N, C-alpha and C positions, 0 to 999 in steps of 0.2 A: 322752542320745539323744532323749528326749521333747521336751526344750527345743529341740533342733535341728530336730526335726520341726515344732514350733509356729512356729518362725521361717520355715520354708519355706512353711507354709500361709498365714501372714500375708503373705508376699511375693506369693504367688499371688492372694490376695484383693485386695491393693493393685493388682496388674496388671489384675485383672478390673474393679475400680472405675474404673481409668484408661481402659480400653477402652469402658466404658459412657459415660463423659463424652465420649469422642472415638471413636465407633465406626468400624470399618473399612468399606470398601466392600463391598456384598453379594457382588460377584463380583470376583475378582482376575484381572487379565491383565497380562502383562509390559509394560514401557514401550514406547511407540511409537517413540521416536527414539533414535538413536545419540548419542554424546557430541558429535559435530561438528554436530548439527542444533540448531535453535533451541528454546528452552524453550516450554512449552505455554501458550497463551492462547486463550480462546474465549469472547468476551463479546458479548451481544446488547443493542441499544439501540432505543428508540422513535424517537429523532431523530438526524439526521446530526451536528448540532453536538455532541451528547453523546458520540457515538462518536469524533469527532476529538479531543475533550478527553481522553477516556480513553486513546486511542492515543498521544497526545503524552506522557502520564504514564508509559507503560510503558517499561521498560528494554529489552525485547525488540524485535526488528524486526517490528513488526506494521503492518497496513494496514486500511483501511476498505472494506467491501463492502456492497452493498445486496441484500437478499433480497425478492423479490416473492412475496407469498403470498395465497392465496384467503381472504377474510374478508368480513364484512358491509360493510366499507369496501373497495369494489372497488379492486384494485391497491395495497393498503396495502403499504408497504415497511418492513422493519425493517433495522437496520444491525448488521453483524457486524464485530468486531475480532479478527483472528487473523493468523498468518504465512502467507506464500505456501505453504510446505511443508505446513503442517497443513491449510490449506484444500484443497489438491490431494488429500491423503489422504482426507478425508471427502467431497470433491466427487465422487470416483469411487465411493465406498461408499454414499452416501446421495443418490441421484439424485432421489428424490421430494421431499425437503425443500429441496434445493439446486439444483434444475433451473432456477430463474428467478433467476440471480445476475448482479450487475453490479459492475464495478470503479468505485469513486468516485475520479475523477481529482482530487487535491488542488489547491486554489487556490494559485497562485504557485509550483507545483512544476515542475521541469524534466521534460519529457515527450517522447515520440516524436511524429512526425507521423502523423496517422491520418485516415481518411475513412469516411464512411457513404454508400454508393451504393445507390439504389433507384429502381424505376419500376414502374408498373402495367401488366402484360403485355397484358390485353385492349385497353387504350387505345393500345398501341404494338406492333401485330402485326409491323411491319417492323423493330423494334429488335433488334440482335444484342448481347445483354448482354456476352458474353465479349469481343467485339471492342471494345466501348465501354470495358470495364475495361482492356484492353490499351492503348487510346488514352490513358486517364487516366494510367496509370503512365508511359507514354512522355512525355507532356506535363509531368507533375510532375517527372520525372527531369531533363528538359531545363531546366526553370526552376531547379531546385536547383543545377545545374551553372552555369547562366548567372549567377545572382545570388549564390551562396555558394561556387562552385567545388567543389561536392560531386558526385562521380560515383556514380551508382547505377543499377540496372537492376531488372528484374522479379525477379531472384534475391535482391534485398535487400528484397522486399516480401512480407509474410505476407498471403495472400489467403484470406479466410474467407467461406463461403457459407451463407446461410439462406433460399434462394429457395423459393417455393412454386409451385403451379400458376398462381396469379394474380399473384404479385409476384416481381420479380427483386430480390434483396437481397445486398449484399456489404459486408464490412468490410475495409479495407486498412490495414495497419500498416507504415510505412516503418522498416526497421531500418538506419538510416544508420551508416556506419563512423565511429566516433569523433565524432559530432555529435548534438545534440538541441536542441529549442527551449526557450527560457527557461520557458515555461508554455503551457498550451493556448490562452490568449488570443492570444499571439504566433503560435502555429501557425495559429489561425483567421484572424488578420490576413493572414498569408502566403497562405492558401488563397483568401480573399475577394479579395485584390489580384490574384493571377494569374488568377482566374476572372472578373474584372470584365468582360472582353469578352463573355463568355457572358451576364452579367446585362444588359448593354446590348443584346445581341441579342434578348433576351426583350422588351425595350421596343420594338425596331424591328419585331418581328413583330405588334405590335398594330395597331389602326386607324391609318391614316396621320396623321390629325390628332392623335389621342391620343398616337401615338408621338413626334411632334415635341415635344409638351408634356412627355412623360415624359423625353425625351432632354435637354431644357433643364434640367429639375429634377435629372436625374442628374449633370449637369456641375457643379451648384452645391451638391448635398447629399452630405455624406460618408456618410450612411446608405445611399445608393444607389450612388454611385460610389466604389469602394475603390481608392485610389492611395497607396501608401507610397513613401517615399524610399529607393531602393536604393543600395548602396555603389557607389563608382567612377562616379557620375553616370549609371548605367544606368537606363533607363526601360522600362516594360512596353510591349510591342508590341501595340497594339490591333488589328492586322490578323491576329492569330492566329485561325485558323478553329476555333472551338469549338462549331460548330453541332451536333456529335455529342452535346453535353451537354444539349441541349434535348429534353425529353420531355413527354408529356401526362399529366395526372392523371386521376382517375376521372370528373371532370366535363367533361373535354375541354380544360381550360385548360392552359397551358404552364408548366413549372417546370424547375428544374435537376435533372440526374441526381445531383448531389452535394448532400447535405444540409448547408447552412451553419449550421444551428442546434445543432450538436453541440460547439461550442467555447465553452462557458460555464463559470462557476466551479463547482467541485465537481461536474462532470458525471458522471452515471451512464452507463457504457458497457458494453454486454452482454459477458459473458465467453464465451470459447471453450467450446463444448459446452453453452451455456445457451440456453433458448428464452424467448420472451415469455409472459407469463401468458395462459392460455387457448389457447395454440398448442403444437403438438408438434414444431415444426421448430427444431432447434438450430443454432448456428453451428458448422460443420465446415470442414475444409480443402477448398478448392475444387478441382475437377478440373484447372483450369488454373493452380493455384498452382505457382510456380517456386522458392519458397524451400525450402531443404533444411537443417534444423537439424543441427549437428555433434553427433556422438555423444559422450556424456560418461559417465564411470564411475558417478557418483553419482545420475544422474537418467535417466529413460527418454526416448525420443523424444517421447512424448505430453506428458510434463511440460515438456520443453523448448519445445514449441509453445505450451503454456499460458503459460509464463513470457515467451516472446517476444511473446505477444499482449497482455500487460499494458502499457498506455500509459505509466504512471508508473514502470515498472520500469527505471530508469536510474541507474547507479552513477557516482559522482564519480571523475574521474581528472584528473591535471595537464594532460593533453593534450586533454581533451574540449572541443570547440568548442560554445559556447552560442549558438544562433541567435536573433536578435530581429527583430521586425517590428512597427513602430508607425506609426500614421497621423499625417499632418503637422499635426494640430491643435496638437501640442506641437512647437515648432520645434527643440527640443533632441534630439529622437529621430529615428531613422532605422531602416531595415531592414538589418541587418548581422549579423555574428557577433562575439561578445565576443572580443577579441584575447587570445591566450595568451602573448604576449611583450611587450616594452617598446613603449609607444605614447605619444602625447601625453597628458599628465596632465590630468585634469579634476577639478574640485572636486565635492563631494557636492551633488547637486541635490535639491530638495525632493521631487520625484516618484520618487526612487530609494530611499526608505525601505522597509525590509523589513517583513514582517508582525510583526516583533518590535522595536519602536522602542526598548525598554529595552536590548536587546542592541546595537542600532545605536549608542546613546549610549556604551555601555561600550567598543565597538571604537574609536569616535572618541577616547575618553579615552586609549586605548593609543597611538594614532598621533599624538597631540599631545604629543610627548616629545622629549628631546634637542634642544630649541630649534627643533623643526620642527613646522609646522602641517600635519598630514596630513589626508586625507579619504577617503571611500569612492567609488571610481569605479563599481563594479558590485557587485551581490550576486546570488547564485543559491541556490535552495533545492532540496535533493535529498530528497524525501520517503522514498525507499527507506532512507536511512541517517539521516534526521532531521538533516541537515547543512546549515548555512548557510556559504556560501563568499563571503568579501569580497575583492574586488580593491582594493588600496589605492593611493591616489594621493599623490604628494609625500612619501612616507615610505618609505625604502628599507632601514631597519635589518634586518639578517639575522642570526639567531642562529648560523647555520652558520659564518660568517666572522668574527663578532664585531664587525662594523662595517656601515656602510651601503654598498649597491651604488651605483656611480656613476650608473647609469641604469635598470637592470632593476628591475621592481616586485616586490612581495611579495604573498602572500595570507595572510589570517587566517581560520582555519576554526573554527567553533563546533559542537561535537557536542552537540546538544540532549538526547540520551538520557543521555549520561554526564556532562553538565553541565561540560564542559571546553572549552578553546580551545587552539589551537596554530598555528604558523606554517609555511607552505611558501613556495616561491620560484619566480619565473619565470626566474631566471638559468639559462642552459644548464648551467653546471657543477653548480649545486645540484640541478637536475632530473636530471642524469645520475647523481648520487649518491643520488637518491630521498630527498633530505633532508626530514626532518620534525622539528620542534623538540620539546622536552619538552611534555607536556600540563600545563596549568595550570587550576585550578578556577575556574569562573565565580563572581562574587560572589553570595551568597545572594539578594540583592534582584532579580536578573535571572533566576534559575532558575525553571523551570516547576514548579508544585506536583506532587509525586510521589505524594501520597496523597489519596484521595477517600473520603468516608464514604458509606455506603449507607443509604438510608432504607427501613426494613423495611415501611413502609406502601405503597410503590410497587408497582404491578403489575409483573410480570416475565414474560419468556419463558423456557421451559426446553426443552432438547433432550435426548431420551433416547438410549439406546444404539442404537436403531433409526433415529435421525435424525428423529423426529417432533418438531416445534416447536409447543408449546402455550402459551397465555397462562394465567397463574394468579396468585392472590394468595398472597404468602408468609405462612407461619404466624408470628404474633407470639408471642414467648416472654413468659410472665407471671411467670417466676421472678424473685425479688428479687435473686438473686445471679447475676451473669454471669461466666462463666469468662474470664480474660484471654486475649487473642488471642496466638497464637504470632507471634513477630516475623517469621518467614518468610512469614506470610500477609498482613502489612500492605500489601505492594506490590500485592496482588491486589484490594484494595478499589476500588470505583468511586466516581464522583461521585454527588450526591444523586438524579440521574435515571437512574442505571445500571439497566438492566433485569435482566441476569443474567450471572453468571459460570459458569453451569451448562454442563458439557460432557457428552458421553455418560457415563452414570453410572459406568461402570467406570474412568473416567480420574480417578485421585486425583492432585492436583497436588503435595501436599506429603508424600506417602507413597512411599518408594522400596522397591526390592526387599528391602533388608536389613530394613526395618521389618516387611514381610509375613512374612519368614522367621522373625523373632523372635516375632511374634505367633502364627504357626502352631505353633512349638515350645511356647510357653506354653499354648496351647489343648490341645495333645496331652498335656501334663503334667497339666493339670486333669482331662482325660478319664480318664487312667490312674489318677489318685488316686480318682476317683469309682467306677471299675470295681472297684478293689481294696477300697474301703470297703464296696461293696455285697455283697462276698463274706463279710464278717465276720458271724458269728452271735453272737460274744461281745460283751462290753461294749466300746464304741469307745475307752474309756480304755486298754484293754489291747491295744495294737497290736503284732502279732507283729514281732520284730526283723528277720526276713528281709524282710518287707514294707517296713519303714522303710529298710533298706539298699538294696533294689532301687529304691525311689522316689528316694532321694538320688543314687544312681549315675546314674539316668536324667537327672536334672536337671543334674548336673555335666557329663555328656557333651554334653547339648544346649546348655549354656552356653559350651562351648569354642569 
């Protein structure tokens, strides 16, 4: 009996030593998410490039956001990598630390059409902001139908307002039915082109002599006169009356109601319910907003509006039309939509390389097969799913039918997170079957690195359970022996400039409910033994049999 007791005590001591090496969180709370929701990632970085590098290495569906915070460096931004679901949860809970939050629209990523509208009220007392917004929506909707055949109305536009007493400010996000732009540069080209008459009108309103000179320059300079080649030979009507877009700034000069500077690479665009640093006016749904989100079982109306407001929140589908708009400096380009059915084939052009040239090369090696020299006609990148979609030219081999189609083209898709590729098809029969080939692994040499090492000397940001974000120096361990890392933690490591993987302190990433239950039972056993031992007045070598039996029974019951 004594030997059995010694074995039990030894086991408890081993467990205690194990928990000392890897202590539990100070406070236990149940898991945030259900099984259908994404895994937990919450990482903060100093620089945007570091955040994107880490996001691309994650297997989870994560995205990059910018947080504006008060510090000695005015307007300093740090970059957060997390999922949409998790950000929304903490976004509602920790308004103090997350109240100045921006979506980072990824470079080269398929996106929605969006606008930033504003004017200074004291300089424009006669301006009717609501009416001007209505006119903008009507004009843009007409041009979308005219050049792309896409019908939309105010009901397809999320209208967000952050106006103050002195400034009228709106964000418009067009939620087009089954269509999106190739990236925000193409979206910006479209906006600049259709608003070109208003830009020229600004020049005409200047001094007569200066206006003539400016008009001459505008006709010869692509930086001033924006004219893209639209499909079907359609041209922009310069007679459109866009005088309602001309407003005055604080100095009395004239400018456009629409900000044309928001269509740049990796643009930071303010989130729904966020305010600018130093201001208390957040982006809210406008009074004249006509968009009504559909009710869903798993998310609230508020969360639906939040997800709809995200410019890069666009999912891939076989029927999604990708709209493009390029200026005529490159004669091979035009303003059109990427066709989703058979079209004249084109070879891979040099300016059509994706952000991943190594993967481009691998795709080309796949379509140069069966005696056919194929090429890449188009590529599109969906940041939401980390998916590269290649439309293939001159190569029609389809795994679904085991041969090449006579004319219809195929697609090759590369899932960057899972490091696999597969084939889909433009053929109507294959599309009706929702055909998707088997997934095949990418060659190791073209895969993104999945692990990053963390430099313990780097400064980092930490966020506590109250949502406070602070900068601190990590404590460097001086022990000569370092415990080997658990394999499940390897994927959580960041690159050398990673700031922090710290989440609110009660969120343990690799401890689940079962582990906490087991730890609680072990702790209760240790406490029970201590209480019983304290009662003994006799020599501890002479442990009463009833005490031994009771302790053993307790342990056996807790272990079942």
